[in-house]
Structure formats: C-alpha cells, structure tokens
matplotlib code that plots the C-alpha trace (Angstrom):
import matplotlib.pyplot as plt

x = [132.4, 134.9, 135.8, 134.8, 132.8, 130.6, 132.5, 131.4, 133.3, 132.2, 133.9, 137.4, 140.6, 143.7, 147.1, 148.7, 152.7, 152.6, 154.7, 152.0, 152.0, 149.8, 148.3, 144.6, 142.0, 138.3, 136.8, 135.8, 139.5, 138.8, 140.6, 138.0, 140.5, 143.5, 144.7, 144.4, 147.7, 149.4, 152.5, 152.1, 154.9, 155.6, 159.3, 159.1, 156.9, 154.3, 154.1, 155.7, 153.8, 153.9, 152.0, 154.6, 152.8, 149.1, 147.8, 148.5, 147.4, 147.4, 146.2, 146.9, 148.0, 146.4, 145.9, 142.7, 143.4, 144.5, 142.0, 142.4, 142.5, 142.1, 139.9, 140.4, 137.9, 138.5, 137.1, 135.0, 132.8, 134.6, 136.0, 138.7, 139.5, 137.0, 138.9, 137.0, 134.1, 135.5, 136.1, 134.0, 135.1, 136.8, 138.0, 139.8, 141.4, 144.1, 145.0, 142.9, 142.3, 140.5, 139.5, 139.1, 136.9, 138.5, 136.9, 137.4, 136.9, 140.5, 140.6, 143.7, 143.9, 145.4, 146.8, 148.0, 150.4, 152.0, 154.6, 154.4, 157.2, 158.2, 157.4, 157.2, 154.3, 154.0, 151.4, 151.2, 148.9, 148.8, 146.9, 144.3, 145.0, 148.8, 148.4, 151.3, 151.2, 149.7, 151.6, 151.1, 152.1, 151.4, 152.0, 152.8, 151.1, 153.8, 153.3, 155.7, 153.0, 151.7, 148.4, 146.4, 147.1, 146.8, 149.5, 149.4, 152.0, 155.0, 158.4, 160.4, 158.7, 161.6, 160.8, 164.4, 165.2, 168.2, 168.8, 170.6, 170.2, 166.3, 165.7, 164.6, 164.6, 162.8, 163.5, 160.2, 161.3, 164.0, 163.5, 160.6, 161.4, 162.9, 160.5, 161.9, 160.5, 162.0, 160.1, 160.3, 159.6, 161.3, 160.9, 160.3, 160.9, 158.2, 157.5, 153.6, 151.2, 147.8, 145.6, 142.6, 142.1, 138.9, 138.2, 134.6, 134.8, 136.4, 134.2, 131.2, 133.3, 133.3, 137.3, 139.2, 138.8, 141.0, 144.8, 147.7, 149.8, 153.4, 153.4, 157.2, 157.1, 156.3, 156.6, 156.4, 155.6, 155.2, 152.7, 153.3, 156.4, 155.5, 153.5, 154.0, 155.2, 155.9, 157.7, 157.4, 159.3, 160.5, 163.5, 167.0, 168.4, 165.5, 163.8, 163.0, 164.9, 167.5, 169.1, 166.5, 164.1, 161.2, 158.7, 160.4, 160.7, 157.1, 156.4, 158.5, 156.6, 153.2, 154.1, 155.4, 152.2, 149.7, 151.6, 151.7, 148.1, 146.7, 147.6, 144.7, 141.6, 139.0, 138.6, 138.3, 141.7, 143.1, 141.5, 143.2, 146.2, 146.3, 146.2, 149.3, 152.2, 155.5, 156.7, 160.5, 161.5, 157.8, 154.5, 151.3, 147.9, 146.7, 143.5, 142.0, 142.6, 143.3, 144.1, 144.3, 147.6, 147.9, 145.7, 145.9, 142.4, 141.8, 144.8, 144.1, 140.2, 141.4, 144.0, 141.5, 140.2, 143.1, 145.5, 144.3, 141.5, 143.4, 146.7, 149.1, 150.4, 153.6, 152.2, 149.9, 153.3, 155.4, 152.4, 151.7, 155.2, 156.1, 153.2, 153.8, 156.8, 154.8, 152.7, 153.1, 151.1, 149.0, 147.9, 148.9, 148.7, 145.7, 147.6, 151.4, 151.1, 151.5, 154.7, 157.0, 157.2, 155.6, 152.3, 149.4, 147.7, 144.0, 141.8, 140.6, 140.0, 142.9, 145.0, 142.3, 141.6, 145.5, 145.0, 142.4, 144.6, 147.5, 145.8, 144.2, 147.6, 149.2, 146.1, 146.3, 149.8, 149.5, 146.5, 148.1, 151.2, 153.3, 153.5, 155.6, 159.1, 159.4, 160.7, 157.8, 155.4, 157.2, 157.1, 153.3, 152.6, 154.5, 152.2, 149.2, 150.3, 151.2, 148.0, 145.6, 147.9, 148.0, 144.0, 143.4, 145.7, 144.9, 146.4, 145.7, 142.0, 140.8, 140.8, 140.8, 139.1, 135.9, 135.1, 132.2, 135.4, 134.1, 136.4, 135.8, 137.2, 136.9, 137.1, 135.9, 137.1, 138.6, 137.3, 138.4, 136.2, 135.8, 133.3, 135.6, 134.4, 134.9, 133.3, 135.7, 135.7, 132.5, 133.0, 130.1, 129.7, 131.5, 130.5, 132.6, 132.0, 131.4, 130.8, 129.2, 131.8, 134.6, 133.3, 133.0, 136.3, 137.6, 136.0, 137.6, 141.0, 141.0, 139.7, 142.9, 145.1, 143.5, 144.7, 148.3, 148.3, 145.5, 145.6, 143.3, 140.5, 138.7, 138.7, 137.1, 134.4, 133.4, 133.3, 130.9, 128.7, 128.8, 127.8, 125.0, 123.2, 124.4, 123.8, 120.1, 118.1, 114.3, 112.4, 114.1, 114.9, 118.5, 121.6, 122.6, 125.1, 127.1, 126.5, 127.8, 127.8, 130.3, 131.4, 127.9, 127.0, 123.7, 123.1, 123.0, 122.6, 119.5, 120.7, 120.1, 123.7, 125.3, 128.0, 126.0, 126.5, 130.3, 128.9, 127.5, 129.1, 132.7, 134.7, 135.9, 133.9, 130.1, 129.3, 125.8, 124.0, 120.6, 117.3, 118.7, 121.4, 118.6, 116.3, 119.3, 120.4, 116.6, 116.6, 119.5, 118.4, 115.1, 116.4, 120.3, 120.8, 121.3, 122.5, 126.0, 126.0, 124.8, 123.9, 125.5, 122.4, 118.7, 116.4, 114.3, 117.2, 117.6, 120.5, 120.3, 121.5, 120.4, 123.1, 126.9, 127.1, 128.0, 131.4, 133.8, 131.7, 128.3, 130.0, 132.0, 128.6, 126.8, 129.9, 128.4, 124.9, 123.3, 126.1, 126.2, 129.7, 130.5, 133.0, 129.9, 128.6, 131.0, 130.4, 126.4, 126.6, 128.6, 126.1, 122.9, 124.6, 125.6, 122.2, 120.6, 123.1, 125.5, 124.4, 125.3, 122.2, 122.0, 125.4, 124.3, 121.1, 123.1, 125.6, 122.9, 120.6, 123.9, 127.0, 126.4, 124.1, 127.3, 129.3, 127.3, 128.6, 132.6, 132.1, 130.0, 132.9, 136.5, 136.8, 136.9, 136.7, 134.4, 133.8, 134.4, 130.8, 127.5, 124.6, 122.0, 119.0, 118.5, 120.3, 122.7, 125.2, 128.9, 131.0, 134.2, 137.3, 136.6, 138.7, 138.5, 140.9, 138.6, 135.2, 137.2, 138.7, 135.3, 133.7, 136.9, 136.5, 133.0, 133.4, 136.4, 135.9, 132.2, 130.1, 131.9, 132.8, 128.9, 128.7, 132.2, 133.5, 137.2, 137.9, 140.1, 143.0, 146.5, 148.9, 151.3, 151.3, 151.6, 155.1, 156.6]
y = [-103.4, -106.0, -103.1, -105.2, -102.5, -101.7, -101.1, -97.5, -94.2, -92.4, -94.5, -93.7, -95.4, -93.7, -95.1, -92.5, -92.6, -90.5, -87.8, -86.1, -88.0, -90.6, -92.9, -92.7, -93.5, -94.9, -98.3, -98.3, -98.2, -94.6, -91.4, -88.8, -85.9, -84.6, -85.3, -89.3, -90.9, -94.0, -92.0, -88.3, -87.3, -84.2, -83.1, -81.2, -83.3, -82.7, -80.3, -79.5, -82.3, -83.5, -85.8, -88.1, -91.2, -90.6, -93.8, -96.9, -98.7, -102.7, -105.4, -109.2, -110.9, -114.1, -116.6, -115.6, -112.1, -109.0, -108.1, -104.6, -104.6, -100.7, -98.0, -93.8, -91.3, -89.1, -85.4, -87.1, -88.9, -92.1, -94.8, -96.6, -99.4, -101.6, -102.9, -101.3, -103.3, -106.5, -105.6, -108.0, -106.8, -104.3, -104.3, -101.7, -103.8, -104.4, -102.6, -101.6, -104.9, -105.6, -108.9, -108.8, -111.4, -113.1, -115.3, -118.8, -118.4, -116.7, -113.8, -111.3, -109.7, -106.3, -104.6, -101.3, -101.1, -98.2, -98.1, -95.9, -93.6, -93.6, -92.2, -95.9, -97.8, -101.0, -102.1, -105.5, -107.9, -111.7, -114.4, -116.6, -119.8, -119.4, -120.2, -120.8, -118.4, -115.0, -111.7, -108.3, -105.1, -101.7, -98.2, -96.1, -92.5, -89.6, -86.0, -84.1, -81.2, -79.6, -81.7, -78.8, -78.2, -80.0, -81.3, -80.7, -82.2, -79.7, -80.5, -80.0, -83.6, -86.0, -88.8, -90.4, -92.9, -93.4, -97.1, -98.9, -102.6, -103.7, -99.8, -97.3, -93.5, -90.7, -86.9, -85.2, -81.7, -80.0, -79.3, -82.3, -85.0, -88.0, -91.1, -94.7, -97.6, -101.2, -104.1, -107.9, -107.2, -106.1, -102.6, -101.1, -97.5, -95.8, -92.6, -91.6, -88.8, -89.9, -86.5, -85.0, -87.5, -85.9, -86.2, -85.9, -84.8, -81.8, -81.1, -81.1, -78.8, -76.3, -76.6, -77.6, -81.5, -82.0, -83.2, -84.5, -87.6, -88.6, -92.6, -93.2, -97.1, -100.4, -103.0, -106.6, -109.4, -113.2, -114.0, -117.4, -116.9, -114.5, -112.0, -109.0, -106.2, -102.6, -100.8, -96.8, -94.4, -90.7, -88.7, -88.8, -90.9, -93.7, -95.3, -98.4, -101.5, -103.4, -106.8, -109.5, -109.9, -107.5, -110.2, -110.9, -107.3, -106.8, -109.5, -108.2, -104.7, -106.6, -108.3, -105.3, -103.2, -106.0, -106.4, -102.4, -102.2, -105.1, -103.4, -101.2, -102.3, -100.9, -99.2, -95.7, -96.3, -97.5, -94.4, -92.0, -92.9, -91.6, -88.1, -88.0, -87.0, -85.7, -82.1, -81.5, -83.3, -83.3, -84.5, -82.6, -83.8, -83.3, -81.5, -83.7, -85.7, -85.1, -81.3, -80.3, -79.8, -79.1, -76.8, -75.1, -75.5, -78.8, -80.3, -79.4, -80.3, -83.7, -84.7, -85.3, -88.2, -89.1, -89.4, -88.5, -90.9, -93.9, -93.6, -92.0, -89.6, -89.5, -88.0, -85.4, -84.3, -84.0, -82.3, -79.8, -78.7, -78.2, -75.9, -74.2, -73.1, -70.3, -68.4, -64.7, -62.5, -65.0, -66.7, -69.6, -70.0, -71.4, -72.9, -73.6, -72.9, -75.8, -73.8, -71.6, -71.5, -68.5, -69.3, -67.1, -65.6, -65.4, -68.0, -67.1, -70.1, -71.8, -70.9, -71.6, -75.2, -75.6, -74.7, -77.4, -79.4, -78.8, -79.5, -82.3, -83.9, -83.0, -84.4, -87.6, -88.4, -87.9, -90.3, -93.0, -92.9, -91.1, -87.6, -85.0, -84.3, -81.3, -79.3, -80.3, -79.4, -76.3, -75.5, -76.4, -74.0, -71.3, -71.4, -71.7, -68.7, -66.6, -67.4, -66.3, -63.1, -61.7, -62.4, -60.5, -57.8, -57.6, -59.0, -58.8, -58.7, -56.6, -59.8, -58.6, -59.6, -57.0, -55.3, -57.8, -60.4, -62.1, -62.1, -59.8, -60.4, -59.6, -56.9, -56.3, -58.7, -61.2, -64.7, -65.5, -68.6, -72.0, -70.5, -69.0, -69.3, -66.1, -65.4, -62.9, -60.2, -61.1, -63.1, -65.2, -65.7, -62.5, -63.2, -60.0, -59.4, -62.4, -65.7, -68.2, -70.9, -68.7, -67.7, -71.1, -71.6, -68.7, -69.4, -72.7, -71.3, -69.2, -72.0, -73.7, -70.9, -70.8, -74.0, -72.9, -69.4, -68.3, -64.6, -65.8, -67.0, -63.7, -63.1, -66.6, -66.1, -62.7, -64.3, -67.2, -64.9, -62.5, -65.6, -66.5, -63.3, -61.9, -65.2, -66.3, -65.8, -66.4, -66.0, -69.4, -70.8, -71.5, -69.0, -66.1, -66.9, -63.9, -60.5, -57.3, -57.7, -55.7, -54.3, -52.9, -53.1, -54.6, -55.8, -59.6, -62.3, -65.0, -67.2, -70.8, -72.2, -75.3, -73.0, -72.8, -76.6, -76.1, -74.1, -77.9, -80.5, -80.9, -79.0, -79.8, -77.4, -76.6, -72.9, -73.4, -76.0, -77.3, -76.4, -73.8, -76.7, -79.2, -76.9, -75.7, -79.5, -80.1, -77.3, -78.4, -82.0, -81.0, -78.3, -79.4, -83.0, -85.4, -88.6, -87.3, -84.6, -81.1, -78.8, -75.1, -73.6, -74.4, -74.9, -71.5, -69.2, -66.5, -67.9, -71.4, -73.8, -77.4, -78.5, -78.0, -78.1, -75.9, -74.1, -72.5, -69.7, -71.6, -74.1, -71.6, -70.1, -73.1, -74.1, -72.8, -71.6, -75.5, -77.9, -80.7, -81.2, -84.8, -83.5, -81.4, -84.9, -84.9, -82.2, -82.5, -86.3, -85.3, -82.3, -84.8, -87.4, -84.4, -83.1, -86.4, -86.6, -89.2, -92.2, -95.6, -95.9, -92.5, -93.3, -96.8, -94.9, -91.9, -94.8, -96.6, -93.6, -91.1, -92.9, -95.9, -94.2, -92.4, -95.0, -96.6, -94.0, -94.9, -96.3, -93.7, -91.5, -92.7, -96.2, -96.5, -93.0, -90.0, -86.9, -83.3, -82.5, -83.5, -81.8, -80.6, -82.6, -86.1, -88.3, -86.0, -86.7, -86.8, -83.8, -82.2, -84.1, -87.7, -88.3, -85.5, -85.8, -83.9, -86.2, -89.3, -87.7, -86.6, -89.8, -91.8, -89.4, -90.1, -94.0, -94.4, -91.5, -90.4, -93.7, -96.8, -97.1, -96.5, -100.5, -101.0, -102.0, -102.0, -98.7, -100.8, -98.1, -99.6, -99.2, -97.7, -95.9, -98.2, -98.3, -96.1]
z = [-22.5, -24.6, -27.0, -29.9, -32.0, -35.3, -38.5, -39.2, -40.2, -37.0, -34.6, -34.0, -32.6, -31.0, -30.0, -27.9, -27.4, -24.5, -26.0, -27.5, -30.7, -31.9, -34.4, -35.2, -37.6, -37.8, -37.6, -41.1, -42.1, -43.9, -42.8, -42.4, -40.8, -41.4, -38.2, -38.9, -39.3, -38.3, -37.4, -36.1, -33.8, -31.6, -32.0, -29.0, -26.6, -26.4, -29.0, -32.5, -34.0, -37.4, -39.3, -41.1, -42.4, -43.4, -44.0, -46.1, -49.4, -48.9, -51.4, -51.6, -54.8, -54.8, -57.6, -58.0, -58.8, -56.7, -53.4, -52.1, -48.1, -47.8, -49.1, -49.5, -50.2, -52.9, -53.5, -56.5, -53.7, -55.0, -52.7, -53.9, -53.7, -52.1, -49.1, -46.2, -47.8, -46.4, -43.1, -40.9, -37.6, -35.3, -31.8, -29.8, -27.3, -26.5, -29.3, -32.9, -34.8, -38.1, -39.3, -43.1, -44.9, -48.2, -50.5, -49.8, -46.2, -45.5, -43.5, -42.9, -39.4, -39.7, -36.2, -35.5, -32.5, -30.7, -28.1, -25.1, -24.4, -28.2, -31.6, -32.8, -34.2, -35.5, -38.6, -39.3, -41.5, -41.1, -43.1, -41.3, -41.9, -43.3, -47.4, -49.8, -52.9, -51.5, -51.2, -49.7, -51.2, -49.1, -50.0, -47.4, -47.7, -46.5, -45.8, -43.4, -42.2, -39.3, -38.4, -38.7, -42.2, -45.4, -47.9, -51.6, -54.6, -54.5, -56.6, -52.9, -51.6, -50.5, -52.2, -52.2, -49.5, -47.3, -47.1, -44.3, -43.9, -43.9, -42.6, -45.3, -44.1, -45.7, -45.0, -46.5, -46.0, -44.2, -40.9, -40.7, -38.1, -40.4, -41.1, -40.7, -41.8, -41.0, -42.8, -43.5, -47.0, -50.4, -51.1, -54.8, -55.2, -57.5, -56.4, -56.8, -55.6, -54.9, -55.4, -54.1, -51.1, -49.1, -45.3, -44.7, -40.9, -42.1, -44.6, -42.1, -39.7, -42.5, -43.2, -46.1, -46.5, -49.9, -49.7, -52.1, -50.3, -51.7, -51.9, -52.5, -53.0, -52.4, -49.6, -51.0, -48.2, -48.6, -46.5, -46.3, -44.7, -41.8, -40.8, -42.7, -40.5, -41.0, -37.9, -38.2, -36.3, -36.5, -35.6, -35.0, -33.9, -34.8, -32.4, -34.2, -32.5, -34.9, -34.3, -34.2, -37.3, -37.7, -36.4, -33.2, -32.7, -33.1, -30.6, -27.9, -28.6, -28.3, -25.0, -23.1, -24.3, -23.4, -19.6, -19.6, -20.9, -18.5, -15.3, -15.6, -14.0, -16.0, -19.8, -17.8, -16.3, -19.5, -21.1, -18.5, -19.3, -23.0, -21.7, -19.4, -21.5, -21.0, -20.7, -20.6, -17.5, -16.1, -17.1, -18.7, -19.7, -23.7, -23.3, -25.9, -29.1, -32.0, -32.4, -28.3, -26.9, -22.8, -21.5, -18.1, -17.6, -18.4, -17.2, -13.8, -14.2, -15.6, -13.6, -10.2, -12.2, -14.5, -11.5, -8.2, -8.3, -9.9, -7.6, -9.7, -7.2, -8.9, -12.1, -10.8, -8.5, -11.5, -13.4, -10.7, -10.2, -14.4, -14.1, -10.9, -12.8, -14.9, -12.0, -13.1, -10.9, -9.5, -13.0, -14.7, -18.5, -20.0, -22.4, -23.8, -27.4, -30.1, -31.6, -29.6, -25.8, -24.6, -22.2, -22.5, -19.5, -20.3, -18.0, -14.6, -13.4, -14.3, -11.4, -8.9, -10.4, -9.6, -6.2, -5.8, -7.3, -5.8, -2.0, -2.8, -4.1, -0.8, 1.4, -0.8, -0.4, 3.4, 3.4, 1.2, 3.6, 0.5, 1.5, -0.9, -0.4, 1.5, -1.3, -3.5, -1.2, -0.4, -4.2, -4.5, -1.5, -2.6, -6.0, -3.9, -2.0, -4.9, -6.7, -3.8, -3.3, -6.8, -7.2, -4.1, -4.5, -8.5, -11.5, -15.4, -17.1, -14.0, -11.8, -7.8, -4.7, -4.5, -1.1, -0.7, -0.6, -4.2, -7.4, -10.0, -13.0, -17.2, -19.9, -23.1, -26.0, -23.6, -22.6, -19.4, -17.7, -19.5, -21.8, -23.9, -27.4, -29.5, -33.1, -34.6, -32.3, -30.4, -27.4, -27.3, -23.3, -22.0, -18.5, -17.1, -13.9, -11.2, -12.5, -10.2, -10.3, -10.3, -6.9, -6.0, -6.9, -5.4, -2.0, -2.2, -2.9, 0.1, 2.0, 1.0, 1.7, 5.1, 6.1, 5.0, 6.4, 8.6, 7.5, 4.8, 6.9, 7.2, 3.5, 3.1, 5.8, 3.7, 0.3, 1.4, 3.0, 0.1, -2.5, -0.1, 0.0, -3.7, -6.2, -5.2, -7.9, -5.9, -8.9, -10.5, -7.5, -8.4, -8.9, -11.0, -13.8, -13.3, -10.6, -11.1, -15.1, -16.7, -13.2, -12.7, -9.3, -8.9, -12.5, -12.6, -15.4, -14.8, -17.8, -16.9, -17.5, -15.5, -13.7, -10.5, -10.0, -8.9, -5.8, -4.5, -5.9, -8.2, -5.4, -2.1, -0.3, -1.3, -1.0, -1.3, 1.0, 2.5, 0.7, -1.7, -2.9, -3.2, -5.4, -7.6, -8.4, -9.0, -11.6, -13.4, -13.5, -14.8, -17.4, -18.4, -17.6, -20.6, -20.9, -21.7, -19.3, -18.9, -21.5, -21.5, -21.8, -21.0, -24.2, -24.3, -23.4, -25.6, -28.1, -27.3, -29.8, -30.0, -32.6, -32.5, -36.5, -39.4, -40.4, -37.7, -36.9, -36.3, -34.2, -32.1, -31.5, -29.8, -28.2, -25.0, -26.1, -25.2, -26.3, -24.2, -22.3, -20.4, -17.8, -16.4, -15.0, -12.7, -10.3, -11.1, -10.0, -6.8, -6.2, -6.6, -4.1, -1.7, -1.4, -0.6, 2.3, 0.4, 1.7, 0.2, -1.3, -2.6, -4.3, -5.6, -7.5, -8.8, -10.3, -12.2, -12.7, -14.0, -14.4, -16.2, -18.8, -19.4, -19.6, -22.4, -24.4, -24.1, -27.7, -29.3, -31.0, -29.4, -28.8, -24.9, -24.5, -23.9, -26.4, -25.7, -26.5, -27.7, -29.4, -26.8, -28.2, -29.3, -30.4, -28.7, -31.3, -30.2, -31.3, -31.2, -30.1, -29.9, -27.2, -24.3, -21.0, -18.6, -20.1, -19.1, -15.8, -14.4, -15.3, -13.7, -10.6, -10.0, -10.5, -8.2, -5.6, -5.3, -6.1, -5.8, -2.0, -1.6, -2.1, -0.2, -3.5, -4.0, -5.7, -8.4, -8.6, -9.5, -6.7, -9.3, -12.4, -15.5, -16.8, -19.8]

ax = plt.figure().add_subplot(projection="3d")
ax.plot(x, y, z, "-o")
ax.set_aspect("equal")
plt.show()
C-alpha cells in the first residue's frame, strides 16, 4: 500500500513523537475529536499530556480574492470556511500531505511532519507552481488543556505572547507547558475566540462535543518568496532549533525523518514504531492513540510483535526492565495512571503476559547472538520468580493456585481479565473463578518458571492435566470460558467466547492439542471469525451486541459482548496453523485466507494502522482507538514470526531499531 487514501473524515492520521505526544487529525482536514491537535505534548513522558495547539485556520490572499485552505465544523452544523472542499488528494506516507486544488490550475501542498524524540511539529504550505502576488495567512488555535477535557472561553487565557527574534511564545495557563512558534512570517497580534467548535466523533460517542479555542494572532507569509513554515514546540527550554532560517530547519527535519522512516521495511514495521515511547530512562508502549497511555497487559501482548518479531530487542529489554520494577505481591500494574505515579494492581493476566514476553526476550537474544547482560537477565528472572511464587502462594483479589494446580481469581466488583468493561458498579463480564485464557497463561508461566527452577515442574504438570479434564465442553465441542464460576466447584460458564483460543495459539506452549484442539479452532472460525479479527461473543449468545454504538454505558456494555478485536487474529491464526501441522502450504493458505484480508484494513480508520475494535456485524465498522498497539503488534507477529517463513521469505526485520 502506498498510503494514498480517500479524503474522508473517518480516516485519521498520526504523527507521534516517541514521548507519548503526537499530532493527529483527519484526511478531510476537519477535526472530529477532542484529541485532534497539531501539538499534543507529554510533560512527563509518556503521560502528563496537554493539548496545546488544537488546529489552524489558513487562507490565501490572491488577486481574485481570498481562498480558504481549511475548515472547522461548528455546533450550528455549519462547516466554515470551505477549504476542506478543495482537498484533491491525501497521502499518509512518509507523513501527512494534502494537495489542495485552486482556481487556475494552481495547487497548495500542505504537510505536517513530527520529529521523533522531541515535542516538535512542522506545519508547512507551498504553492505549486510558485506565483508572485499570493500570500498565506494562518491563525493557530490554542487551548492548553487536558486531552480528555474540553476548553471554553475564559478571562484567564494568556493571549499575550513573549517574542524573541522570530520565535513567539505563549504561556496559556500557569503550570501548562509553554507553546513556542517559529515562522518565516510576520506576526500580527489580534486576539479572538473561535466559539462552539464541534467534534462529530465525540458526539457519536455520547460525550460533550463543543469547545471554544483561542486564536491570539495571525501569521502572514509571502508564498512567492518561500514555503510557509510554522514550527511548533512545547516545554522549557524550547525544542525549536535556532540559527538557520526556518525553511532550512524544516528541510533538515524532513531529511532526518525521511531517513529514519525508510529504515522500516514495511508499513506494519513503521506503524509499530509509533507505540514505543520513553518512560523515565526506560521504554514503554502506548496502548493506543489518541486516548490510552501505557497499560501493562497491552504492553506485554503488543511488544511480542512490535519489538521481538521486528528485531528491536534493546527496546524490549528496556520496556521489560522498566516494568519489572513494579512487581508487588506477584502482580504488575494494569496501567500507570495518566496523572500521578501510583500504579493500580487490578489485572490477573498482565503479570503472566510479562513472564511470557520476558522469557521470549531471553531466548530471542540467545538465538540472535545478543544475549542479555547478566544483570539484566537476573532482573528479569527475579521478576518471573516473584510473579509465579506470588500467584502460587496467593495475592490480591483472591488470586491463588488451587489444589488442582489451576489459578483461581476474582472477587465481586473487580474486573481482572482483559474483558474488563464496567458500567457503573456492574462488571459486564466478571469471569470470577478460573477463566480459560488465564489457565493457558498460568501453565505457560509455570513452564517458564520450571525452565529456570525445576521445582515448578510438578505444579505445571498438575495444572496441565487438570486443564485437560476440567475445561472440555463436550456438548459444544469447545472449551468452557470459566470453570468453578464464582469459586463454586463444578460451576461452569459455557458462553462461546474467543478466550479459549489461547489454549491452542498465541502462546509458546499449547495446552490443548489433538482432535479437541482442531474442533475448538473450527468452532471459533465458524462462529467468531470476521475479516477484522474475532468476535468477543458469538451471535445468539445472551447479551450479544452486534454494534459498538451509543453513549458510554451502551458502548461499555457492548465492549466484550460481540465487538470484534483485531489483536485476537494473532492467537487464532497461529492456532489454525498449529492444528493443521504448521507446514509451509498451511502457512501460505493462512496468510492468504486471514492475514492479507486483515491487512487490507490498514487504512480503514487510522492511516497505516489497525483499530482497537470493530462492530461484530457487516460492514464491521472500525470503532474505539483508530491506532491500537496490540492490533498492530499481533499482525506484525503473524506476518514475521508465524507466516512469512512459510515460503522461505526474508522475514524483513531490521537489524537495528530506527534511531530516535
């Protein structure tokens, strides 16, 4: 795919800065989310985010009169001015670029380029072909707010800039990062409020959707002299380079970014780079853009594809070592909150996914001839041992190894598994007892622990035998979703969900094999598979939701009740290949039958990425985050580690991560 895409509001673009911040918007140029911004920065990477520069209004002064280049949608329903109607083409590669058609055959090429490793964005316009007598004017829209909130007109906003040379700086509010703008333009100060800007995607999600943005002044450019450039940066000191003229700075920035981005051999590899960010002196993974931060479970699932399959072993090491510091009572936090530093320990599977990822890193390093340093390996092995020992002895939320060797977990009002939606005080899928995928993870974690210390071998074997005898649902020819429901021995939940696929695919050790494994895969393919992944509940089951729509309560209620999850394509396709013997011909068929159709959706929602979720029924409309780490990670893991070797193809993994 080239990255060229239709000009539509439902297609979104992303320019991440590797710090948790980003620029984002739509191909149509109309902002539809509160998160769409030209400069959204993380004050304490990767969190402490602020929307600083929401957008821009730009227009040309021509001999024939003014011509708008941009559009905003307002609460009245009016879209004004009409610049969006002039967009002829949009492309996301190597960065967002719009071609705007003008009367007389002229075109304006508009670009937005982010810089990895710095809260710096270049916004440019150039006239093609150049012509004298045409000037461009641009008004930046500022706020300085939490990304999850909205901004409204108020007397405290800091309109008055500080000027030093060709850099204009605003401190919108006390305690908010400063906004720095450098331009090859004349700045005219004329403060205005643009009131009641409307965000259609927020309204569709049942959320507040109207805000006011501040426009302190106008930058005036002579397009006949040079490309118009706005360099946007945040924080103190300013990240904006000084010295060379602004167009030269941008050309240097473009050259560096073009070189960095061309290192990635495929669009999936480049998409993967968006999620790896700095946390302190280490690394972490953003679960999804635009609203997630770094979640534990998502990090350890996603990094197997984002980092391990793509050869980014140093990033994987830094991520795992950073998270290993947070082991407590055998548990790792589900996520680090966006504000503050106190982690929350409310996930049963995050720690088990960590064990799997850590051991895969250790073995990958050995295979690649790049073994971990002894201290790093010791740190990971100590974390693995602490997790397994903590779970076996018992820890928070009634997590404990039971007498059958399986892992019990859960208590009323707490959502511990990845199916973690909650509506008010109601946990939609409580899954208290012994959830099927938790057992698969637990058995895999015990296998890893036994490789490090043989004392865990007996518990691993007991748990595996118990799994085989207790989870088979003969009536439906598949596995129960939970046994010992609500800690009641013998109580089972036979809901047809995708969690059972992890007993066969997606983890190093399959805990179900033979004819039963084949029958499970067949049932899941028949009832749960869609072109975008697996449904979270089969049609016809109690509570099945065909669409993820409505307000917060409605959407949360549908989140795991049928809604499709692309990340589950990874475990499913791997299971499909395993039960058919894993031959090259089988892998080739799997790639054509499952992976290629999945990758055809790379430009459905987020340009070059896969979405968080999709509706359970045709046309499988993408929903949730348009850019999701574990969706991309599992597709990349399939593409590189599971399927491409089928034809003896070069797995196309870069030998080193892209520089930052």
